[in-house]
KOLNU-601257 format. One record per residue: residue number from 1; residue in one letter; z, y, x of N, C-alpha, C, O in turn. Coordinates in steps of 0.2 Angstrom, whole numbers, m for minus. Example, Ala and Ser with C-alpha at 12.3 -4.5 7.8 and 13.67 -1.06 7.14 Angstrom:
BEGIN
   nuke   tivex      nZ      nY      nX     caZ     caY     caX      cZ      cY      cX      oZ      oY      oX
      1       A      39     m28      66      39     m22      62      39     m16      66      42     m17      71
      2       S      35     m11      64      36      m5      68      39       0      64      40       6      67
This chain:
BEGIN
   nuke   tivex      nZ      nY      nX     caZ     caY     caX      cZ      cY      cX      oZ      oY      oX
      1       M    1289     312     198    1286     312     205    1281     318     206    1276     319     202
      2       L    1283     322     211    1278     328     211    1273     326     217    1275     323     222
      3       A    1267     327     215    1261     326     220    1259     333     222    1257     337     218
      4       T    1258     334     229    1254     339     231    1248     338     234    1247     333     237
      5       L    1243     341     232    1236     340     233    1233     346     237    1233     352     235
      6       W    1231     345     243    1227     350     247    1220     349     247    1218     344     249
      7       L    1216     353     244    1208     352     244    1205     357     249    1205     363     247
      8       F    1202     354     254    1198     359     258    1191     358     257    1188     352     258
      9       A    1187     363     255    1180     362     254    1176     367     259    1173     371     257
     10       C    1178     366     266    1174     371     270    1167     369     272    1166     363     273
     11       K    1163     374     272    1156     373     273    1154     379     278    1155     385     277
     12       K    1150     377     283    1147     382     288    1141     385     285    1137     382     281
     13       E    1140     391     286    1135     395     284    1128     392     287    1128     391     293
     14       D    1123     391     282    1116     389     285    1113     395     288    1116     400     287
     15       G    1108     394     292    1103     399     295    1106     401     302    1112     399     304
     16       K    1102     405     305    1103     408     311    1105     415     311    1102     419     307
     17       K    1109     418     316    1110     425     316    1103     429     317    1099     427     321
     18       V    1102     434     313    1096     438     313    1098     445     314    1103     447     312
     19       E    1093     449     316    1094     456     317    1092     460     311    1087     458     308
     20       F    1095     466     309    1093     470     303    1089     476     306    1092     479     310
     21       H    1083     477     303    1078     482     305    1078     488     300    1075     487     295
     22       A    1081     493     301    1082     498     296    1075     502     295    1071     503     300
     23       L    1074     504     290    1068     508     288    1069     515     285    1074     516     282
     24       P    1065     520     288    1067     527     285    1064     528     278    1060     524     276
     25       F    1067     532     274    1065     533     267    1059     536     267    1055     535     262
     26       S    1056     539     272    1050     542     272    1044     537     272    1038     538     271
     27       S    1046     530     273    1041     525     273    1040     523     266    1035     519     265
     28       I    1043     525     261    1042     523     254    1036     527     251    1035     533     252
     29       V    1031     523     249    1025     526     245    1025     522     238    1027     517     237
     30       S    1022     527     234    1022     524     227    1015     526     224    1012     531     227
     31       D    1013     523     219    1007     524     215    1009     523     208    1014     520     206
     32       T    1005     526     203    1007     526     196    1001     524     192     996     527     193
     33       L    1002     520     188     997     518     183     998     521     176    1003     519     173
     34       E     995     525     174     996     529     168     993     526     162     987     524     162
     35       I     996     524     157     993     521     151     996     525     144    1002     527     144
     36       D     992     526     140     995     530     134    1000     525     130    1001     519     131
     37       S    1004     528     126    1009     524     122    1006     518     119    1000     518     116
     38       V    1009     512     120    1007     506     117    1009     506     110    1015     506     108
     39       R    1003     506     105    1005     506      98    1005     499      96     999     497      94
     40       M    1010     496      95    1011     489      92    1017     488      88    1022     493      89
     41       N    1018     482      85    1024     481      82    1030     478      86    1036     479      85
     42       T    1027     475      92    1032     472      97    1035     478     101    1032     482     103
     43       F    1042     477     102    1045     483     105    1047     480     113    1050     475     113
     44       F    1044     483     118    1045     481     124    1051     484     127    1053     490     126
     45       S    1056     479     129    1062     481     131    1063     479     139    1067     481     142
     46       N    1060     473     140    1062     470     147    1056     467     150    1055     462     151
     47       P    1051     472     152    1045     469     155    1046     468     163    1048     473     166
     48       T    1046     462     165    1048     459     171    1042     458     176    1043     457     182
     49       S    1036     457     173    1030     456     177    1024     459     175    1023     460     169
     50       L    1020     462     179    1014     466     177    1009     464     183    1010     464     189
     51       F    1003     463     180     997     461     185     991     465     182     990     466     176
     52       T     987     468     186     980     471     184     975     465     184     974     462     189
     53       I     972     465     178     966     460     178     959     463     180     955     460     183
     54       D     958     469     178     953     473     180     955     481     179     961     482     178
     55       D     950     485     180     951     492     180     954     495     173     958     500     173
     56       S     953     491     168     956     493     161     961     489     158     963     491     153
     57       L     962     483     161     967     478     158     972     476     162     971     474     168
     58       I     978     476     160     984     474     163     987     468     159     987     468     153
     59       L     991     464     162     994     458     159    1002     459     161    1004     460     166
     60       V    1006     459     155    1012     461     155    1016     455     152    1014     452     147
     61       F    1022     453     155    1027     448     153    1033     452     151    1036     456     155
     62       D    1035     450     145    1042     454     142    1045     448     138    1042     446     133
     63       D    1052     447     140    1055     442     136    1061     445     132    1067     442     132
     64       N    1059     449     129    1064     453     124    1065     450     117    1068     453     113
     65       R    1063     443     117    1063     439     111    1059     441     106    1061     441     100
     66       S    1053     444     107    1049     446     102    1044     439     101    1045     434     104
     67       D    1039     440      96    1036     434      94    1032     431     100    1032     425     100
     68       K    1030     435     105    1026     433     110    1029     435     117    1033     439     117
     69       L    1026     432     122    1030     433     129    1024     437     133    1026     442     137
     70       C    1018     436     133    1013     438     138    1008     443     133    1006     441     128
     71       H    1006     448     136    1002     453     132     997     456     137     999     459     143
     72       F     991     456     135     985     459     138     985     467     135     984     467     129
     73       I     986     472     139     986     479     137     981     483     140     980     483     146
     74       H     977     486     136     971     490     139     975     497     141     980     499     138
     75       T     972     500     146     975     506     149     975     512     144     979     517     145
     76       K     970     511     139     970     517     134     976     516     129     977     521     125
     77       G     980     511     130     986     511     126     986     506     120     990     508     115
     78       Y     983     501     120     983     496     114     984     489     117     981     488     122
     79       V     986     485     113     987     478     115     980     474     113     978     475     107
     80       V     977     470     117     971     467     116     973     460     114     970     457     109
     81       K     978     456     117     979     450     115     986     448     117     989     451     122
     82       S     990     444     113     997     442     115     997     434     115     994     431     110
     83       F    1001     431     119    1001     424     119    1008     422     122    1011     426     125
     84       G    1010     415     121    1016     413     124    1021     412     119    1024     417     118
     85       E    1022     406     116    1026     406     110    1033     403     112    1034     399     117
     86       W    1038     405     108    1045     402     109    1045     396     105    1042     395     100
     87       G    1049     391     108    1050     385     104    1051     379     109    1051     380     115
     88       R    1050     373     106    1051     367     110    1045     362     111    1046     357     114
     89       A    1040     364     108    1033     361     108    1030     361     115    1032     365     120
     90       R    1025     357     116    1021     358     123    1019     365     124    1016     368     119
     91       G    1020     368     130    1018     375     131    1022     380     128    1020     386     129
     92       E    1028     378     125    1032     383     122    1039     384     127    1040     380     131
     93       F    1043     389     125    1048     391     129    1055     393     126    1056     395     121
     94       I    1060     390     130    1066     391     128    1070     397     132    1073     402     130
     95       L    1069     396     139    1072     401     143    1067     403     149    1068     400     154
     96       P    1061     407     147    1056     408     152    1059     413     158    1063     417     157
     97       Q    1056     411     164    1058     415     170    1053     420     173    1052     420     179
     98       G    1049     423     169    1043     427     172    1037     424     173    1035     418     171
     99       L    1032     428     175    1025     426     175    1022     427     182    1024     432     185
    100       S    1017     423     183    1013     424     190    1006     423     188    1004     419     183
    101       L    1002     426     192     994     426     191     991     423     197     993     425     202
    102       S     987     418     196     983     414     202     979     420     205     977     425     203
    103       K     978     418     212     974     422     216     967     424     213     964     429     214
    104       D     964     419     210     957     420     207     957     423     200     952     424     197
    105       K     963     425     197     965     428     191     962     424     185     960     426     180
    106       E     961     417     186     959     413     181     964     410     177     963     408     171
    107       A     970     410     180     976     406     177     982     410     178     982     414     183
    108       C     987     410     173     993     413     174     999     407     172     997     402     168
    109       C    1005     408     175    1009     402     174    1016     406     173    1018     411     175
    110       V    1020     402     168    1027     404     167    1031     398     167    1030     393     165
    111       Y    1037     399     171    1042     394     172    1048     394     167    1051     399     166
    112       D    1050     388     164    1056     388     160    1062     385     163    1061     379     165
    113       Y    1067     389     163    1073     387     167    1076     381     163    1080     377     166
    114       N    1076     381     156    1079     376     153    1076     370     153    1079     365     154
    115       T    1069     369     152    1066     363     152    1063     361     159    1061     355     160
    116       Q    1064     365     164    1061     364     171    1053     363     170    1051     359     174
    117       Y    1050     366     166    1042     365     165    1039     372     167    1042     377     166
    118       T    1033     370     171    1029     376     173    1023     375     168    1019     370     168
    119       V    1022     381     164    1016     380     160    1011     385     162    1012     391     164
    120       C    1005     382     163     999     386     165     994     388     160     992     384     156
    121       F     992     394     159     988     397     154     981     398     157     981     401     163
    122       S     976     397     153     969     400     155     969     407     153     970     409     147
    123       V     967     412     157     966     419     155     960     420     151     961     424     146
    124       K     955     416     152     949     416     148     951     414     141     949     418     137
    125       E     954     409     140     955     406     133     961     411     130     961     412     124
    126       A     965     414     133     970     418     131     967     424     128     969     427     122
    127       L     962     427     132     959     433     130     954     431     124     953     435     120
    128       G     951     425     124     946     424     119     949     421     112     946     421     107
    129       G     956     420     112     959     418     106     960     411     105     962     409     100
    130       G     958     407     110     958     399     109     965     397     112     969     401     113
    131       N     966     390     113     972     387     115     972     389     123     968     386     127
    132       P     977     393     125     977     395     132     980     390     136     979     390     142
    133       V     984     386     133     988     381     137     984     376     141     980     372     138
    134       Q     984     377     148     980     373     152     983     367     155     980     362     155
    135       D     990     368     157     993     362     160    1001     363     160    1003     369     161
    136       V    1004     358     159    1011     358     159    1014     354     164    1013     348     163
    137       I    1017     356     169    1020     353     175    1028     351     174    1031     356     173
    138       R    1029     345     173    1036     343     172    1039     341     179    1037     337     182
    139       M    1045     345     180    1048     344     187    1051     337     188    1051     335     193
    140       E    1053     334     183    1055     327     183    1051     322     185    1052     316     187
    141       E    1044     324     184    1038     319     186    1036     322     193    1031     318     196
    142       V    1038     327     196    1036     328     203    1040     324     208    1046     325     208
    143       E    1037     320     212    1040     316     217    1043     320     223    1040     325     225
    144       S    1048     318     226    1051     321     232    1054     316     236    1056     311     234
    145       E    1054     317     243    1057     312     247    1064     311     247    1066     305     249
    146       R    1068     316     244    1075     315     243    1077     319     237    1073     323     234
    147       P    1082     317     234    1084     320     228    1086     327     229    1089     329     233
    148       V    1083     332     225    1083     339     226    1083     343     219    1080     340     214
    149       E    1087     348     219    1087     352     213    1080     355     211    1078     358     216
    150       H    1077     355     205    1071     358     204    1072     364     200    1067     367     197
    151       R    1078     366     199    1079     372     194    1078     379     198    1081     380     203
    152       F    1073     383     195    1071     389     199    1072     395     195    1073     395     189
    153       H    1073     400     198    1073     407     195    1066     410     194    1065     414     189
    154       Q    1062     408     198    1054     410     197    1050     405     200    1052     402     205
    155       V    1044     404     197    1039     400     201    1032     404     201    1030     407     196
    156       L    1029     405     207    1023     408     208    1017     403     209    1018     398     212
    157       A    1011     405     206    1005     401     208    1002     403     214    1001     408     216
    158       L    1001     397     218     997     398     224     990     395     223     989     392     218
    159       S     986     396     229     980     393     229     980     385     229     985     382     230
    160       N     974     382     229     974     374     229     979     371     224     982     366     226
    161       N     979     374     218     984     370     213     991     369     216     994     364     214
    162       R     994     374     220    1001     373     223    1005     379     219    1003     384     216
    163       F    1011     377     220    1016     382     217    1022     383     221    1024     379     225
    164       L    1025     389     221    1031     390     225    1036     392     220    1036     397     217
    165       G    1041     388     221    1048     389     217    1053     392     221    1054     390     226
    166       F    1056     397     218    1062     401     220    1068     399     217    1069     401     212
    167       G    1073     395     220    1079     393     217    1084     397     220    1089     398     217
    168       N    1084     399     227    1089     403     230    1096     399     230    1101     402     230
    169       H    1095     393     231    1101     388     231    1102     385     239    1097     384     241
    170       P    1107     384     241    1108     381     248    1104     375     249    1101     374     255
    171       E    1102     371     244    1098     365     245    1091     366     241    1087     361     241
    172       N    1090     372     239    1084     373     235    1082     380     235    1081     383     230
    173       R    1081     383     241    1080     390     241    1073     391     239    1071     395     234
    174       I    1068     388     243    1061     388     241    1058     381     241    1061     377     245
    175       Q    1054     380     237    1050     373     236    1042     375     236    1041     379     232
    176       I    1039     371     239    1031     371     238    1029     365     235    1031     359     238
    177       F    1026     365     229    1025     358     226    1018     359     222    1015     364     221
    178       N    1015     353     220    1009     353     216    1011     349     210    1017     347     208
    179       Q    1006     347     206    1007     343     200    1011     336     201    1014     334     196
    180       S    1011     333     207    1013     326     209    1019     326     213    1023     321     212
    181       K    1020     331     218    1025     330     223    1027     336     226    1023     341     227
    182       V    1033     336     229    1036     342     233    1032     342     240    1032     337     243
    183       L    1029     347     242    1025     348     248    1030     350     254    1029     349     259
    184       A    1035     355     252    1039     357     257    1045     360     254    1045     363     249
    185       T    1051     360     258    1057     364     256    1059     369     261    1058     367     267
    186       Y    1062     373     260    1066     379     264    1072     380     261    1073     382     256
    187       S    1078     380     266    1084     381     263    1088     385     267    1094     387     265
    188       D    1086     388     273    1089     393     277    1091     400     274    1086     402     270
    189       F    1096     402     275    1098     409     273    1099     413     280    1102     411     284
    190       P    1097     420     280    1098     423     286    1105     425     286    1108     427     281
    191       V    1108     425     293    1115     427     294    1115     433     297    1112     434     303
    192       L    1117     439     294    1117     445     296    1124     447     300    1125     451     304
    193       D    1129     444     298    1136     444     302    1139     438     303    1141     435     298
    194       E    1140     436     308    1143     429     309    1150     429     308    1153     423     306
    195       K    1153     435     308    1161     435     306    1162     435     298    1167     434     296
    196       E    1156     436     294    1157     436     287    1155     429     285    1152     425     288
    197       E    1158     427     278    1157     421     276    1153     422     269    1152     417     265
    198       N    1150     428     269    1146     430     262    1139     431     263    1135     434     259
    199       N    1136     428     268    1129     429     270    1124     427     264    1120     430     262
    200       R    1126     421     261    1122     418     255    1123     422     249    1118     423     246
    201       S    1129     424     248    1131     429     242    1126     435     242    1123     437     237
    202       V    1125     438     248    1121     444     249    1114     443     247    1112     446     243
    203       W    1111     437     248    1104     435     247    1104     432     240    1098     431     238
    204       G    1110     431     237    1109     429     229    1110     435     225    1111     433     219
    205       N    1112     441     227    1113     446     222    1107     449     220    1103     452     224
    206       L    1105     449     214    1099     451     211    1093     450     215    1089     454     216
    207       A    1093     444     218    1087     442     221    1081     441     218    1081     438     212
    208       S    1075     443     221    1069     441     218    1064     440     224    1065     442     230
    209       F    1058     437     222    1053     436     228    1046     437     226    1045     437     220
    210       G    1042     437     231    1035     438     230    1031     435     236    1034     433     241
    211       V    1025     434     235    1020     432     240    1014     436     241    1011     439     236
    212       S    1013     438     247    1007     443     249    1001     440     246    1000     434     245
    213       P     996     444     245     989     442     242     986     437     247     982     433     244
    214       D     987     437     253     984     432     258     988     426     258     986     421     262
    215       E     993     426     255     998     419     255    1000     418     262    1002     412     264
    216       K    1001     423     266    1003     422     273    1011     424     273    1014     423     279
    217       H    1014     427     268    1021     430     269    1024     429     262    1021     429     257
    218       I    1031     427     263    1035     427     257    1040     433     258    1042     434     264
    219       V    1042     437     253    1046     442     254    1052     441     248    1051     440     242
    220       I    1058     441     251    1064     440     246    1068     446     247    1070     448     252
    221       T    1070     449     241    1074     455     241    1081     454     238    1083     449     235
    222       T    1085     458     240    1092     458     237    1094     465     234    1091     470     236
    223       G    1098     464     229    1100     471     226    1106     475     231    1108     481     229
    224       I    1107     472     236    1113     475     240    1109     479     246    1107     475     250
    225       G    1109     485     247    1106     488     253    1099     489     252    1096     491     257
    226       A    1096     487     247    1088     487     246    1085     484     252    1080     486     255
    227       A    1088     478     254    1086     474     260    1081     469     258    1082     466     252
    228       F    1076     467     262    1072     461     260    1071     457     267    1071     460     272
    229       E    1070     450     266    1068     446     271    1061     444     270    1058     443     265
    230       I    1058     444     276    1051     442     277    1050     435     279    1052     435     285
    231       L    1047     430     277    1046     424     279    1038     423     280    1034     425     276
    232       S    1036     419     285    1029     417     287    1028     411     283    1032     406     283
    233       L    1022     411     280    1019     405     276    1013     403     279    1008     407     279
    234       S    1012     397     282    1006     394     285    1005     387     281    1009     382     283
    235       G    1001     387     277    1000     381     274    1006     379     269    1008     382     265
    236       E    1009     374     272    1016     372     268    1022     373     273    1028     372     271
    237       K    1021     376     279    1026     378     283    1029     385     282    1025     389     282
    238       I    1036     385     281    1039     391     280    1044     393     286    1048     389     287
    239       S    1044     399     289    1049     401     294    1050     408     293    1047     412     290
    240       H    1057     409     296    1059     416     295    1056     420     300    1054     418     305
    241       K    1054     426     298    1051     432     302    1055     437     304    1057     438     310
    242       L    1058     441     299    1062     447     300    1066     449     294    1064     447     288
    243       V    1071     453     295    1074     456     289    1074     464     290    1075     467     296
    244       K    1072     467     284    1071     474     284    1075     477     278    1077     474     274
    245       G    1076     484     278    1079     487     272    1081     494     274    1080     497     279
    246       F    1083     497     269    1085     504     270    1093     505     271    1095     510     273
    247       Y    1097     500     270    1104     500     272    1105     492     273    1103     488     270
    248       A    1109     491     279    1111     484     280    1115     482     275    1120     485     274
    249       P    1114     476     271    1118     474     265    1125     472     267    1126     468     271
    250       K    1130     475     264    1137     474     264    1140     472     258    1139     475     253
    251       Y    1142     466     258    1144     463     251    1152     464     251    1156     459     249
    252       S    1155     470     252    1162     470     252    1166     469     246    1172     467     245
    253       I    1162     470     240    1165     469     233    1167     462     232    1172     461     229
    254       A    1162     457     235    1163     451     233    1165     447     240    1162     441     241
    255       Q    1169     449     243    1172     446     249    1174     439     247    1178     438     242
    256       G    1172     433     250    1175     427     248    1171     424     243    1173     418     240
    257       A    1165     427     240    1161     424     235    1158     417     236    1157     413     232
    258       V    1157     416     243    1156     409     245    1162     407     249    1163     408     255
    259       P    1166     403     245    1173     401     248    1172     396     254    1168     392     254
    260       T    1177     398     258    1177     392     264    1182     387     263    1181     381     266
    261       C    1188     389     260    1193     384     259    1196     384     251    1197     390     249
    262       V    1197     379     248    1200     379     242    1207     375     242    1207     370     245
    263       I    1212     378     240    1219     375     241    1223     375     234    1223     380     230
    264       V    1225     369     232    1228     368     226    1236     371     227    1239     368     231
    265       C    1238     375     223    1245     378     224    1250     372     223    1249     369     218
    266       P    1255     371     227    1260     366     227    1264     367     221    1266     362     218
    267       E    1266     373     219    1271     374     214    1267     373     207    1271     371     202
    268       N    1261     375     206    1258     374     200    1250     371     201    1245     375     203
    269       S    1249     365     200    1243     362     201    1237     364     197    1231     363     199
    270       S    1238     368     192    1233     371     188    1230     377     191    1225     380     189
    271       R    1234     380     197    1231     386     201    1228     384     207    1231     380     211
    272       I    1222     387     209    1219     386     216    1218     392     219    1216     393     225
């Protein structure tokens, strides 16, 4: 007996239609921090986060599988201290996802995608050679009003012991949480073209995000078109503000990356 199965998984795009604001290339400004060659045994191959501690000290995160993850580097070109261990013990990492520095520069945090732990380090203890692990936040212990995915691509430290998690998922694009509960969630994606079904795919391509120093804006970038979305942040309230960039993002290579319908082939049920 032959059975034919038709499976429809149609989903409407989240978010509202927004306008794209083009920027001239002349608006790009840059600055350079020059340091001497770093003389050390560890080979830096993938530095993904960098923060200035003061005029002579920078904090670098590098997940190139070296013995340490975080490094204080003097601008004269030598490593002052390194910390952040690989492993499964408290405060250690399996799949770390970048570093963030608190506004007062007293603590830095690293999120682990595998364990879903956010580990907070004391900058003072890390520089002094003591035990830098200040706190470990386990996402399974963070309460939320409804079941929600807590797996993030990056977690940033905010003021008042709050954190901003970037999941870039339809149900988990952004979360604000503290040590005990989820304070707010934001799941909208900007729709640049209502005729296309790939708006979420555009904003999921090489996406990264950051927060302004005054914690009033969130910026989410995409690798397509060098475009970025600016969100307003007021306490725990997040709202869309605008989309800017140098090219309007077009995801022609991945048309259909967000499928609208899935159909099982009647002649061969193993094909869809």
